[in-house]
C-alpha atoms as one frame of an Amber mdcrd trajectory, in Angstrom:
protein
 185.007  83.844  88.139 182.826  80.965  87.535 179.094  81.221  87.044 177.165
  79.512  89.755 173.532  79.129  90.682 172.230  79.158  94.190 170.089  76.213
  95.165 167.686  76.849  98.005 165.637  74.059  99.489 162.310  75.640 100.478
 160.380  72.394 100.834 159.895  71.796 104.556 157.973  68.528 104.368 161.080
  66.436 105.013 162.529  68.649 107.739 162.240  67.787 111.407 160.386  71.038
 112.172 157.713  70.319 109.541 157.242  66.793 110.837 156.955  68.092 114.402
 154.419  70.731 113.276 152.228  68.028 111.692 152.432  65.922 114.868 151.532
  68.922 117.072 148.575  69.829 114.810 147.198  66.297 115.071 147.609  66.322
 118.869 145.866  69.713 119.080 142.957  68.457 116.987 142.534  65.410 119.230
 142.767  67.571 122.387 140.092  69.982 121.072 137.782  67.066 120.210 138.246
  65.647 123.735 137.514  69.061 125.294 134.381  69.444 123.168 133.168  65.980
 124.199 133.771  66.821 127.887 131.838  70.104 127.556 128.940  68.368 125.813
 128.859  65.691 128.534 128.863  68.363 131.273 126.062  70.275 129.505 123.960
  67.101 129.219 124.467  66.350 132.930 123.488  69.946 133.853 120.369  69.805
 131.666 119.395  66.538 133.360 119.946  68.098 136.795 117.879  71.147 135.890
 115.055  68.974 134.560 114.849  67.169 137.908 114.662  70.347 140.021 111.468
  70.573 142.085 109.985  73.883 143.247 110.054  74.303 147.012 107.739  77.346
 147.012 103.992  76.776 146.528 102.961  79.575 144.193  99.666  78.054 143.015
  96.898  79.934 144.855  94.008  78.422 142.908  93.711  75.623 145.504  93.393
  78.035 148.449  90.752  80.477 149.759  92.542  83.423 148.117  92.344  81.663
 144.762  88.629  81.018 145.137  88.066  84.682 146.087  90.091  85.780 143.085
  88.030  83.591 140.760  84.792  84.956 142.286  85.942  88.579 141.795  86.937
  87.813 138.192  83.495  86.333 137.468  81.769  89.351 139.056  83.922  91.708
 137.002  83.116  89.853 133.775  79.383  89.945 134.549  79.553  93.688 135.336
  81.443  94.384 132.095  78.921  92.346 130.081  76.017  94.296 131.657  77.748
  97.621 130.891  78.327  96.555 127.280  74.685  95.506 126.909  73.461  98.847
 128.360  75.789 100.792 126.048  74.624  98.808 123.004  70.998  99.540 123.950
  71.751 103.261 124.344  73.526 103.358 120.985  70.602 101.614 119.247  68.120
 104.092 120.772  70.286 107.050 119.709  70.588 105.719 116.134  66.805 105.268
 115.925  66.259 108.777 117.298  68.698 110.287 114.805  67.126 108.383 111.914
  63.652 109.656 112.857  64.729 113.290 113.212  63.370 115.597 110.503  64.768
 118.984 109.476  63.125 121.923 111.273  64.220 124.530 108.712  62.650 124.524
 105.249  65.605 125.153 102.983  63.907 124.249  99.667  63.439 127.568  97.856
  62.105 126.094  94.625  58.560 125.569  96.011  58.125 129.281  96.789  57.850
 132.495  94.765  61.584 133.141  95.174  62.300 129.784  93.569  60.086 130.548
  90.606  61.765 133.945  90.193  65.156 132.280  90.364  64.212 129.808  87.633
  62.907 132.654  85.424  66.081 134.667  85.937  68.207 131.625  85.141  66.322
 131.090  81.839  66.716 134.771  80.928  70.415 134.670  81.749  70.850 131.566
  79.645  69.134 133.179  76.635  71.223 136.368  77.053  74.417 134.319  77.117
  73.325 132.425  74.001  72.553 135.694  72.200  75.908 137.192  73.225  77.720
 134.061  72.047  75.900 134.158  68.716  76.716 137.870  68.270  80.380 137.251
  69.157  80.565 134.366  66.698  79.102 136.550  63.942  81.533 139.384  64.678
  84.464 136.958  64.754  83.543 135.474  61.369  83.262 138.982  59.883  86.676
 139.898  61.313  88.227 136.702  59.967  86.832 137.452  56.501  88.097 141.030
  56.690  91.592 139.896  57.720  91.677 137.285  54.985  90.835 139.903  52.345
  93.232 142.569  53.602  96.445 143.090  51.582  99.558 145.047  52.485  99.867
 148.590  51.150 103.337 147.836  49.826 103.777 144.786  47.700 107.053 144.388
  45.816 105.876 141.262  44.027 108.081 138.685  45.767 105.145 137.236  47.713
 106.415 138.568  51.004 104.353 141.529  52.051 106.761 143.169  54.455
């Protein structure tokens, strides 16, 4: 047997099918461009038609008796609302002034009576008792610290560790 190599031509650019495919792609591109242009032209014509449409129904009532009555009612409503707002503002101002002028009926200041003086005396006594107790506690604590510092273990084997 002889050794042979297979040669396969996979380049389609010279084949009739490849040439036809290129031609069909170009025709498709031109057809799509023509369709797009036709759609754009139709859209422009429709927009122009819609812009020229005139309303057949008269829906503007401002030039009729009903429109004038509506405007009159709106003006009356606005005037009524303004009067209500002014009355409410006046009421609020009066209420604020009344609240600001109100004084407390109950005397809750104890310090200007005998009970207040007794309270102040008791507070001073309590403060001095607390100071005395704190001083006594500090003295006892310092004595205890000194006692603990001077206490040695009953057994001492000489290695510096007392346990």
